[in-house]
C-alpha positions, 0 to 999 in steps of 0.5 A: 385091555388098557392101552397106553402110549409111551414115548422116550426121547433124548441123547442116546445113552447106555440103558435107557431101554433097560431102565424103562422096561425094568420099571414097566416089568416091575409094574406089571405093565405089558409091552405090546409093540415097541419101535426104537431108532437113533438118529445122529446120536438122538434116542427115540422110542415109542411103545404101546403097552397094556396097563390093565394089570398095572400096580398103580393108577395111570397117573402115578405111573406117568409121574414115576416115568416123568421122574425116571426120564429126568434121572436118566436124562430123556423125556418120558411121556405116558398117555392113554390111547384115546387121549394120544389119538385125539391129539395126533388126529389130522 
């Protein structure tokens, strides 16, 4: 399994989840876990995905998701699990 953490943050708008999930499905990326909240109009989503069967390399997917985020008005970050864990270790 090739776990990756994807975070999406920004002003809430219709279609954010649909657009991100559509990209993931088209790229053969499986969502293992997902958490999403909206607090006072601000959208926050965290996903753990399996990129083992992804059609593209991690860096290209991360770049695509950054561009998608800019297009829909949110910030999307895509980090490999081991890097995410090291960055968030106390």
